[in-house]
PDB file of N, CA, C and O in Angstrom, chain B, residues numbered from 101:
ATOM      1  N   MET B 101      17.662  -6.878   9.168  1.00  0.00           N
ATOM      2  CA  MET B 101      17.131  -5.706   8.497  1.00  0.00           C
ATOM      3  C   MET B 101      16.054  -6.155   7.520  1.00  0.00           C
ATOM      4  O   MET B 101      16.234  -7.142   6.806  1.00  0.00           O
ATOM      5  N   THR B 102      14.950  -5.446   7.485  1.00  0.00           N
ATOM      6  CA  THR B 102      13.879  -5.702   6.532  1.00  0.00           C
ATOM      7  C   THR B 102      13.574  -4.409   5.799  1.00  0.00           C
ATOM      8  O   THR B 102      13.330  -3.375   6.422  1.00  0.00           O
ATOM      9  N   ILE B 103      13.588  -4.469   4.482  1.00  0.00           N
ATOM     10  CA  ILE B 103      13.232  -3.314   3.663  1.00  0.00           C
ATOM     11  C   ILE B 103      12.310  -3.784   2.548  1.00  0.00           C
ATOM     12  O   ILE B 103      12.291  -4.965   2.202  1.00  0.00           O
ATOM     13  N   ALA B 104      11.562  -2.872   2.000  1.00  0.00           N
ATOM     14  CA  ALA B 104      10.723  -3.165   0.842  1.00  0.00           C
ATOM     15  C   ALA B 104      11.157  -2.250  -0.292  1.00  0.00           C
ATOM     16  O   ALA B 104      11.241  -1.035  -0.114  1.00  0.00           O
ATOM     17  N   ILE B 105      11.431  -2.823  -1.447  1.00  0.00           N
ATOM     18  CA  ILE B 105      11.812  -2.037  -2.616  1.00  0.00           C
ATOM     19  C   ILE B 105      10.961  -2.490  -3.796  1.00  0.00           C
ATOM     20  O   ILE B 105      10.481  -3.623  -3.832  1.00  0.00           O
ATOM     21  N   GLU B 106      10.784  -1.611  -4.738  1.00  0.00           N
ATOM     22  CA  GLU B 106      10.051  -1.972  -5.946  1.00  0.00           C
ATOM     23  C   GLU B 106      11.061  -2.439  -6.984  1.00  0.00           C
ATOM     24  O   GLU B 106      12.089  -1.797  -7.198  1.00  0.00           O
ATOM     25  N   VAL B 107      10.761  -3.557  -7.623  1.00  0.00           N
ATOM     26  CA  VAL B 107      11.666  -4.123  -8.623  1.00  0.00           C
ATOM     27  C   VAL B 107      10.885  -4.425  -9.899  1.00  0.00           C
ATOM     28  O   VAL B 107       9.655  -4.476  -9.906  1.00  0.00           O
ATOM     29  N   VAL B 108      11.638  -4.623 -10.970  1.00  0.00           N
ATOM     30  CA  VAL B 108      11.062  -5.071 -12.222  1.00  0.00           C
ATOM     31  C   VAL B 108      11.803  -6.348 -12.621  1.00  0.00           C
ATOM     32  O   VAL B 108      13.008  -6.470 -12.398  1.00  0.00           O
ATOM     33  N   TYR B 109      11.082  -7.284 -13.203  1.00  0.00           N
ATOM     34  CA  TYR B 109      11.676  -8.554 -13.622  1.00  0.00           C
ATOM     35  C   TYR B 109      11.970  -8.467 -15.110  1.00  0.00           C
ATOM     36  O   TYR B 109      11.047  -8.403 -15.923  1.00  0.00           O
ATOM     37  N   GLU B 110      13.245  -8.463 -15.474  1.00  0.00           N
ATOM     38  CA  GLU B 110      13.675  -8.373 -16.862  1.00  0.00           C
ATOM     39  C   GLU B 110      14.822  -9.336 -17.108  1.00  0.00           C
ATOM     40  O   GLU B 110      15.738  -9.435 -16.292  1.00  0.00           O
ATOM     41  N   ASP B 111      14.777 -10.041 -18.218  1.00  0.00           N
ATOM     42  CA  ASP B 111      15.875 -10.934 -18.613  1.00  0.00           C
ATOM     43  C   ASP B 111      16.251 -11.903 -17.497  1.00  0.00           C
ATOM     44  O   ASP B 111      17.430 -12.161 -17.255  1.00  0.00           O
ATOM     45  N   ASN B 112      15.227 -12.441 -16.814  1.00  0.00           N
ATOM     46  CA  ASN B 112      15.423 -13.421 -15.747  1.00  0.00           C
ATOM     47  C   ASN B 112      16.163 -12.855 -14.526  1.00  0.00           C
ATOM     48  O   ASN B 112      16.779 -13.599 -13.763  1.00  0.00           O
ATOM     49  N   VAL B 113      16.092 -11.529 -14.354  1.00  0.00           N
ATOM     50  CA  VAL B 113      16.764 -10.860 -13.234  1.00  0.00           C
ATOM     51  C   VAL B 113      15.802  -9.855 -12.613  1.00  0.00           C
ATOM     52  O   VAL B 113      15.088  -9.151 -13.328  1.00  0.00           O
ATOM     53  N   PHE B 114      15.781  -9.788 -11.288  1.00  0.00           N
ATOM     54  CA  PHE B 114      15.006  -8.773 -10.583  1.00  0.00           C
ATOM     55  C   PHE B 114      15.879  -7.537 -10.430  1.00  0.00           C
ATOM     56  O   PHE B 114      16.958  -7.600  -9.841  1.00  0.00           O
ATOM     57  N   LYS B 115      15.413  -6.419 -10.959  1.00  0.00           N
ATOM     58  CA  LYS B 115      16.200  -5.183 -10.940  1.00  0.00           C
ATOM     59  C   LYS B 115      15.469  -4.130 -10.122  1.00  0.00           C
ATOM     60  O   LYS B 115      14.294  -3.857 -10.367  1.00  0.00           O
ATOM     61  N   PRO B 116      16.167  -3.527  -9.136  1.00  0.00           N
ATOM     62  CA  PRO B 116      15.529  -2.465  -8.354  1.00  0.00           C
ATOM     63  C   PRO B 116      15.247  -1.262  -9.248  1.00  0.00           C
ATOM     64  O   PRO B 116      15.997  -0.980 -10.182  1.00  0.00           O
ATOM     65  N   LEU B 117      14.168  -0.562  -8.955  1.00  0.00           N
ATOM     66  CA  LEU B 117      13.812   0.621  -9.735  1.00  0.00           C
ATOM     67  C   LEU B 117      14.506   1.881  -9.231  1.00  0.00           C
ATOM     68  O   LEU B 117      14.344   2.949  -9.820  1.00  0.00           O
ATOM     69  N   GLY B 118      15.253   1.775  -8.182  1.00  0.00           N
ATOM     70  CA  GLY B 118      15.996   2.912  -7.656  1.00  0.00           C
ATOM     71  C   GLY B 118      17.168   2.435  -6.824  1.00  0.00           C
ATOM     72  O   GLY B 118      17.374   1.234  -6.650  1.00  0.00           O
ATOM     73  N   HIS B 119      17.929   3.382  -6.316  1.00  0.00           N
ATOM     74  CA  HIS B 119      19.078   3.049  -5.473  1.00  0.00           C
ATOM     75  C   HIS B 119      18.606   2.379  -4.181  1.00  0.00           C
ATOM     76  O   HIS B 119      17.621   2.805  -3.578  1.00  0.00           O
ATOM     77  N   VAL B 120      19.300   1.349  -3.768  1.00  0.00           N
ATOM     78  CA  VAL B 120      18.949   0.630  -2.544  1.00  0.00           C
ATOM     79  C   VAL B 120      19.976   0.972  -1.474  1.00  0.00           C
ATOM     80  O   VAL B 120      21.158   0.659  -1.613  1.00  0.00           O
ATOM     81  N   GLU B 121      19.519   1.615  -0.411  1.00  0.00           N
ATOM     82  CA  GLU B 121      20.397   2.007   0.705  1.00  0.00           C
ATOM     83  C   GLU B 121      20.621   0.839   1.656  1.00  0.00           C
ATOM     84  O   GLU B 121      19.724   0.019   1.851  1.00  0.00           O
ATOM     85  N   GLY B 122      21.794   0.757   2.241  1.00  0.00           N
ATOM     86  CA  GLY B 122      22.048  -0.178   3.328  1.00  0.00           C
ATOM     87  C   GLY B 122      22.455  -1.575   2.924  1.00  0.00           C
ATOM     88  O   GLY B 122      22.580  -2.443   3.788  1.00  0.00           O
ATOM     89  N   LEU B 123      22.667  -1.829   1.639  1.00  0.00           N
ATOM     90  CA  LEU B 123      23.104  -3.152   1.202  1.00  0.00           C
ATOM     91  C   LEU B 123      24.506  -3.057   0.597  1.00  0.00           C
ATOM     92  O   LEU B 123      24.838  -2.095  -0.095  1.00  0.00           O
ATOM     93  N   ASN B 124      25.305  -4.063   0.871  1.00  0.00           N
ATOM     94  CA  ASN B 124      26.633  -4.125   0.284  1.00  0.00           C
ATOM     95  C   ASN B 124      26.590  -4.908  -1.019  1.00  0.00           C
ATOM     96  O   ASN B 124      25.771  -5.813  -1.178  1.00  0.00           O
ATOM     97  N   GLU B 125      27.462  -4.566  -1.941  1.00  0.00           N
ATOM     98  CA  GLU B 125      27.555  -5.271  -3.210  1.00  0.00           C
ATOM     99  C   GLU B 125      27.770  -6.760  -2.956  1.00  0.00           C
ATOM    100  O   GLU B 125      28.595  -7.126  -2.119  1.00  0.00           O
ATOM    101  N   HIS B 126      27.055  -7.610  -3.650  1.00  0.00           N
ATOM    102  CA  HIS B 126      27.129  -9.075  -3.572  1.00  0.00           C
ATOM    103  C   HIS B 126      26.616  -9.641  -2.248  1.00  0.00           C
ATOM    104  O   HIS B 126      26.809 -10.827  -1.977  1.00  0.00           O
ATOM    105  N   GLU B 127      25.980  -8.836  -1.432  1.00  0.00           N
ATOM    106  CA  GLU B 127      25.410  -9.327  -0.177  1.00  0.00           C
ATOM    107  C   GLU B 127      24.219 -10.232  -0.495  1.00  0.00           C
ATOM    108  O   GLU B 127      23.381  -9.899  -1.333  1.00  0.00           O
ATOM    109  N   ARG B 128      24.157 -11.353   0.169  1.00  0.00           N
ATOM    110  CA  ARG B 128      23.059 -12.288  -0.053  1.00  0.00           C
ATOM    111  C   ARG B 128      21.901 -11.934   0.868  1.00  0.00           C
ATOM    112  O   ARG B 128      22.085 -11.646   2.050  1.00  0.00           O
ATOM    113  N   MET B 129      20.697 -11.964   0.290  1.00  0.00           N
ATOM    114  CA  MET B 129      19.496 -11.618   1.027  1.00  0.00           C
ATOM    115  C   MET B 129      18.429 -12.653   0.702  1.00  0.00           C
ATOM    116  O   MET B 129      18.575 -13.426  -0.245  1.00  0.00           O
ATOM    117  N   VAL B 130      17.373 -12.669   1.476  1.00  0.00           N
ATOM    118  CA  VAL B 130      16.191 -13.480   1.185  1.00  0.00           C
ATOM    119  C   VAL B 130      15.121 -12.512   0.701  1.00  0.00           C
ATOM    120  O   VAL B 130      14.880 -11.483   1.332  1.00  0.00           O
ATOM    121  N   ALA B 131      14.481 -12.836  -0.414  1.00  0.00           N
ATOM    122  CA  ALA B 131      13.471 -11.945  -0.981  1.00  0.00           C
ATOM    123  C   ALA B 131      12.104 -12.626  -0.962  1.00  0.00           C
ATOM    124  O   ALA B 131      11.984 -13.824  -1.220  1.00  0.00           O
ATOM    125  N   ILE B 132      11.091 -11.842  -0.654  1.00  0.00           N
ATOM    126  CA  ILE B 132       9.712 -12.293  -0.723  1.00  0.00           C
ATOM    127  C   ILE B 132       9.020 -11.366  -1.714  1.00  0.00           C
ATOM    128  O   ILE B 132       9.056 -10.146  -1.551  1.00  0.00           O
ATOM    129  N   PHE B 133       8.397 -11.928  -2.728  1.00  0.00           N
ATOM    130  CA  PHE B 133       7.808 -11.117  -3.782  1.00  0.00           C
ATOM    131  C   PHE B 133       6.290 -11.157  -3.724  1.00  0.00           C
ATOM    132  O   PHE B 133       5.684 -12.193  -3.448  1.00  0.00           O
ATOM    133  N   SER B 134       5.692 -10.004  -3.992  1.00  0.00           N
ATOM    134  CA  SER B 134       4.243  -9.925  -4.146  1.00  0.00           C
ATOM    135  C   SER B 134       3.978  -8.944  -5.278  1.00  0.00           C
ATOM    136  O   SER B 134       4.766  -8.033  -5.530  1.00  0.00           O
ATOM    137  N   GLN B 135       2.860  -9.146  -5.949  1.00  0.00           N
ATOM    138  CA  GLN B 135       2.535  -8.238  -7.029  1.00  0.00           C
ATOM    139  C   GLN B 135       2.223  -6.866  -6.480  1.00  0.00           C
ATOM    140  O   GLN B 135       1.686  -6.722  -5.381  1.00  0.00           O
ATOM    141  N   ARG B 136       2.567  -5.868  -7.258  1.00  0.00           N
ATOM    142  CA  ARG B 136       2.296  -4.491  -6.871  1.00  0.00           C
ATOM    143  C   ARG B 136       0.788  -4.282  -6.873  1.00  0.00           C
ATOM    144  O   ARG B 136       0.116  -4.643  -7.840  1.00  0.00           O
ATOM    145  N   PRO B 137       0.244  -3.702  -5.797  1.00  0.00           N
ATOM    146  CA  PRO B 137      -1.201  -3.488  -5.759  1.00  0.00           C
ATOM    147  C   PRO B 137      -1.635  -2.516  -6.860  1.00  0.00           C
ATOM    148  O   PRO B 137      -0.936  -1.552  -7.175  1.00  0.00           O
ATOM    149  N   VAL B 138      -2.782  -2.791  -7.423  1.00  0.00           N
ATOM    150  CA  VAL B 138      -3.324  -1.917  -8.450  1.00  0.00           C
ATOM    151  C   VAL B 138      -4.130  -0.827  -7.762  1.00  0.00           C
ATOM    152  O   VAL B 138      -5.090  -1.108  -7.044  1.00  0.00           O
ATOM    153  N   LYS B 139      -3.733   0.411  -7.986  1.00  0.00           N
ATOM    154  CA  LYS B 139      -4.461   1.529  -7.382  1.00  0.00           C
ATOM    155  C   LYS B 139      -5.678   1.832  -8.241  1.00  0.00           C
ATOM    156  O   LYS B 139      -5.590   1.916  -9.466  1.00  0.00           O
ATOM    157  N   LYS B 140      -6.808   1.992  -7.578  1.00  0.00           N
ATOM    158  CA  LYS B 140      -8.035   2.305  -8.282  1.00  0.00           C
ATOM    159  C   LYS B 140      -8.458   3.721  -7.939  1.00  0.00           C
ATOM    160  O   LYS B 140      -8.262   4.192  -6.819  1.00  0.00           O
ATOM    161  N   GLY B 141      -9.029   4.375  -8.902  1.00  0.00           N
ATOM    162  CA  GLY B 141      -9.575   5.705  -8.674  1.00  0.00           C
ATOM    163  C   GLY B 141     -10.915   5.600  -7.973  1.00  0.00           C
ATOM    164  O   GLY B 141     -11.509   4.524  -7.905  1.00  0.00           O
ATOM    165  N   LEU B 142     -11.379   6.705  -7.462  1.00  0.00           N
ATOM    166  CA  LEU B 142     -12.664   6.721  -6.766  1.00  0.00           C
ATOM    167  C   LEU B 142     -13.812   6.305  -7.678  1.00  0.00           C
ATOM    168  O   LEU B 142     -14.764   5.672  -7.223  1.00  0.00           O
ATOM    169  N   ARG B 143     -13.733   6.652  -8.950  1.00  0.00           N
ATOM    170  CA  ARG B 143     -14.805   6.274  -9.877  1.00  0.00           C
ATOM    171  C   ARG B 143     -14.921   4.760 -10.003  1.00  0.00           C
ATOM    172  O   ARG B 143     -16.018   4.238 -10.204  1.00  0.00           O
ATOM    173  N   ASP B 144     -13.793   4.043  -9.886  1.00  0.00           N
ATOM    174  CA  ASP B 144     -13.827   2.589  -9.957  1.00  0.00           C
ATOM    175  C   ASP B 144     -14.489   1.976  -8.723  1.00  0.00           C
ATOM    176  O   ASP B 144     -15.011   0.862  -8.779  1.00  0.00           O
ATOM    177  N   LEU B 145     -14.462   2.711  -7.607  1.00  0.00           N
ATOM    178  CA  LEU B 145     -15.033   2.197  -6.363  1.00  0.00           C
ATOM    179  C   LEU B 145     -16.507   2.549  -6.196  1.00  0.00           C
ATOM    180  O   LEU B 145     -17.200   1.956  -5.369  1.00  0.00           O
ATOM    181  N   ALA B 146     -16.984   3.509  -6.976  1.00  0.00           N
ATOM    182  CA  ALA B 146     -18.376   3.945  -6.860  1.00  0.00           C
ATOM    183  C   ALA B 146     -19.308   2.770  -7.139  1.00  0.00           C
ATOM    184  O   ALA B 146     -19.150   2.050  -8.125  1.00  0.00           O
ATOM    185  N   GLY B 147     -20.270   2.597  -6.260  1.00  0.00           N
ATOM    186  CA  GLY B 147     -21.252   1.543  -6.442  1.00  0.00           C
ATOM    187  C   GLY B 147     -20.839   0.190  -5.901  1.00  0.00           C
ATOM    188  O   GLY B 147     -21.554  -0.793  -6.092  1.00  0.00           O
ATOM    189  N   THR B 148     -19.696   0.118  -5.228  1.00  0.00           N
ATOM    190  CA  THR B 148     -19.246  -1.172  -4.705  1.00  0.00           C
ATOM    191  C   THR B 148     -19.799  -1.460  -3.318  1.00  0.00           C
ATOM    192  O   THR B 148     -19.667  -2.579  -2.822  1.00  0.00           O
ATOM    193  N   MET B 149     -20.421  -0.463  -2.680  1.00  0.00           N
ATOM    194  CA  MET B 149     -21.035  -0.654  -1.369  1.00  0.00           C
ATOM    195  C   MET B 149     -22.542  -0.497  -1.483  1.00  0.00           C
ATOM    196  O   MET B 149     -23.054   0.240  -2.326  1.00  0.00           O
ATOM    197  N   THR B 150     -23.220  -1.200  -0.625  1.00  0.00           N
ATOM    198  CA  THR B 150     -24.658  -0.983  -0.538  1.00  0.00           C
ATOM    199  C   THR B 150     -24.903   0.322   0.212  1.00  0.00           C
ATOM    200  O   THR B 150     -23.998   0.859   0.851  1.00  0.00           O
ATOM    201  N   HIS B 151     -26.115   0.818   0.133  1.00  0.00           N
ATOM    202  CA  HIS B 151     -26.464   2.043   0.853  1.00  0.00           C
ATOM    203  C   HIS B 151     -26.247   1.872   2.356  1.00  0.00           C
ATOM    204  O   HIS B 151     -25.725   2.771   3.015  1.00  0.00           O
ATOM    205  N   ASP B 152     -26.645   0.727   2.895  1.00  0.00           N
ATOM    206  CA  ASP B 152     -26.479   0.468   4.335  1.00  0.00           C
ATOM    207  C   ASP B 152     -24.999   0.415   4.717  1.00  0.00           C
ATOM    208  O   ASP B 152     -24.614   0.920   5.772  1.00  0.00           O
ATOM    209  N   GLU B 153     -24.176  -0.188   3.873  1.00  0.00           N
ATOM    210  CA  GLU B 153     -22.724  -0.241   4.149  1.00  0.00           C
ATOM    211  C   GLU B 153     -22.121   1.156   4.138  1.00  0.00           C
ATOM    212  O   GLU B 153     -21.273   1.477   4.970  1.00  0.00           O
ATOM    213  N   ALA B 154     -22.559   1.989   3.191  1.00  0.00           N
ATOM    214  CA  ALA B 154     -22.053   3.358   3.112  1.00  0.00           C
ATOM    215  C   ALA B 154     -22.437   4.159   4.353  1.00  0.00           C
ATOM    216  O   ALA B 154     -21.622   4.920   4.876  1.00  0.00           O
ATOM    217  N   ILE B 155     -23.657   3.996   4.822  1.00  0.00           N
ATOM    218  CA  ILE B 155     -24.093   4.687   6.038  1.00  0.00           C
ATOM    219  C   ILE B 155     -23.293   4.208   7.245  1.00  0.00           C
ATOM    220  O   ILE B 155     -22.877   5.019   8.072  1.00  0.00           O
ATOM    221  N   ALA B 156     -23.076   2.904   7.354  1.00  0.00           N
ATOM    222  CA  ALA B 156     -22.300   2.357   8.470  1.00  0.00           C
ATOM    223  C   ALA B 156     -20.871   2.893   8.435  1.00  0.00           C
ATOM    224  O   ALA B 156     -20.313   3.228   9.480  1.00  0.00           O
ATOM    225  N   MET B 157     -20.282   2.977   7.260  1.00  0.00           N
ATOM    226  CA  MET B 157     -18.921   3.505   7.156  1.00  0.00           C
ATOM    227  C   MET B 157     -18.885   4.984   7.528  1.00  0.00           C
ATOM    228  O   MET B 157     -17.981   5.418   8.243  1.00  0.00           O
ATOM    229  N   GLN B 158     -19.849   5.756   7.054  1.00  0.00           N
ATOM    230  CA  GLN B 158     -19.895   7.177   7.398  1.00  0.00           C
ATOM    231  C   GLN B 158     -20.050   7.372   8.900  1.00  0.00           C
ATOM    232  O   GLN B 158     -19.423   8.264   9.472  1.00  0.00           O
ATOM    233  N   ASN B 159     -20.869   6.559   9.545  1.00  0.00           N
ATOM    234  CA  ASN B 159     -21.044   6.649  10.998  1.00  0.00           C
ATOM    235  C   ASN B 159     -19.739   6.334  11.722  1.00  0.00           C
ATOM    236  O   ASN B 159     -19.391   7.003  12.696  1.00  0.00           O
ATOM    237  N   LEU B 160     -19.020   5.324  11.254  1.00  0.00           N
ATOM    238  CA  LEU B 160     -17.740   4.967  11.854  1.00  0.00           C
ATOM    239  C   LEU B 160     -16.735   6.106  11.698  1.00  0.00           C
ATOM    240  O   LEU B 160     -16.022   6.438  12.645  1.00  0.00           O
ATOM    241  N   ILE B 161     -16.677   6.698  10.520  1.00  0.00           N
ATOM    242  CA  ILE B 161     -15.772   7.828  10.291  1.00  0.00           C
ATOM    243  C   ILE B 161     -16.127   8.980  11.213  1.00  0.00           C
ATOM    244  O   ILE B 161     -15.248   9.578  11.834  1.00  0.00           O
ATOM    245  N   ASP B 162     -17.421   9.296  11.305  1.00  0.00           N
ATOM    246  CA  ASP B 162     -17.867  10.390  12.186  1.00  0.00           C
ATOM    247  C   ASP B 162     -17.479  10.124  13.641  1.00  0.00           C
ATOM    248  O   ASP B 162     -17.025  11.032  14.337  1.00  0.00           O
ATOM    249  N   GLU B 163     -17.656   8.888  14.102  1.00  0.00           N
ATOM    250  CA  GLU B 163     -17.301   8.533  15.482  1.00  0.00           C
ATOM    251  C   GLU B 163     -15.804   8.708  15.722  1.00  0.00           C
ATOM    252  O   GLU B 163     -15.402   9.237  16.759  1.00  0.00           O
ATOM    253  N   GLU B 164     -14.990   8.277  14.791  1.00  0.00           N
ATOM    254  CA  GLU B 164     -13.536   8.388  14.955  1.00  0.00           C
ATOM    255  C   GLU B 164     -13.098   9.843  14.971  1.00  0.00           C
ATOM    256  O   GLU B 164     -12.237  10.216  15.769  1.00  0.00           O
ATOM    257  N   PHE B 165     -13.671  10.671  14.107  1.00  0.00           N
ATOM    258  CA  PHE B 165     -13.301  12.079  14.096  1.00  0.00           C
ATOM    259  C   PHE B 165     -13.772  12.799  15.353  1.00  0.00           C
ATOM    260  O   PHE B 165     -13.125  13.749  15.792  1.00  0.00           O
ATOM    261  N   GLU B 166     -14.885  12.367  15.940  1.00  0.00           N
ATOM    262  CA  GLU B 166     -15.332  12.959  17.193  1.00  0.00           C
ATOM    263  C   GLU B 166     -14.324  12.694  18.309  1.00  0.00           C
ATOM    264  O   GLU B 166     -14.150  13.524  19.200  1.00  0.00           O
ATOM    265  N   LYS B 167     -13.663  11.539  18.260  1.00  0.00           N
ATOM    266  CA  LYS B 167     -12.678  11.186  19.296  1.00  0.00           C
ATOM    267  C   LYS B 167     -11.473  12.117  19.241  1.00  0.00           C
ATOM    268  O   LYS B 167     -10.888  12.432  20.277  1.00  0.00           O
ATOM    269  N   ILE B 168     -11.095  12.560  18.045  1.00  0.00           N
ATOM    270  CA  ILE B 168      -9.875  13.376  17.931  1.00  0.00           C
ATOM    271  C   ILE B 168     -10.175  14.854  17.742  1.00  0.00           C
ATOM    272  O   ILE B 168      -9.251  15.656  17.604  1.00  0.00           O
ATOM    273  N   GLU B 169     -11.435  15.226  17.732  1.00  0.00           N
ATOM    274  CA  GLU B 169     -11.802  16.618  17.545  1.00  0.00           C
ATOM    275  C   GLU B 169     -11.148  17.471  18.629  1.00  0.00           C
ATOM    276  O   GLU B 169     -11.215  17.146  19.814  1.00  0.00           O
ATOM    277  N   GLY B 170     -10.537  18.528  18.223  1.00  0.00           N
ATOM    278  CA  GLY B 170      -9.862  19.412  19.164  1.00  0.00           C
ATOM    279  C   GLY B 170      -8.415  19.053  19.414  1.00  0.00           C
ATOM    280  O   GLY B 170      -7.692  19.836  20.030  1.00  0.00           O
ATOM    281  N   GLU B 171      -7.967  17.896  18.958  1.00  0.00           N
ATOM    282  CA  GLU B 171      -6.563  17.513  19.129  1.00  0.00           C
ATOM    283  C   GLU B 171      -5.689  18.063  18.013  1.00  0.00           C
ATOM    284  O   GLU B 171      -4.463  17.978  18.092  1.00  0.00           O
ATOM    285  N   TRP B 172      -6.290  18.619  16.989  1.00  0.00           N
ATOM    286  CA  TRP B 172      -5.532  19.110  15.842  1.00  0.00           C
ATOM    287  C   TRP B 172      -4.862  20.351  16.255  1.00  0.00           C
ATOM    288  O   TRP B 172      -4.153  20.965  15.457  1.00  0.00           O
TER     289      TRP B 172
END
């Protein structure tokens, strides 16, 4: 079984931020930790692409939506 849960590290212990389903008390598991990604607002992303990159991305989006047009 593989699950991902959000935890906080306090007092040298990793504590889940909510109830964890499917685990038994004292069950041993292997944990892999990664930092929580920082969510950025759109204003933080403004200006991070060149004009040509923005046009290329818009063209790609338009092409993908053309493929699914009418499937909604």
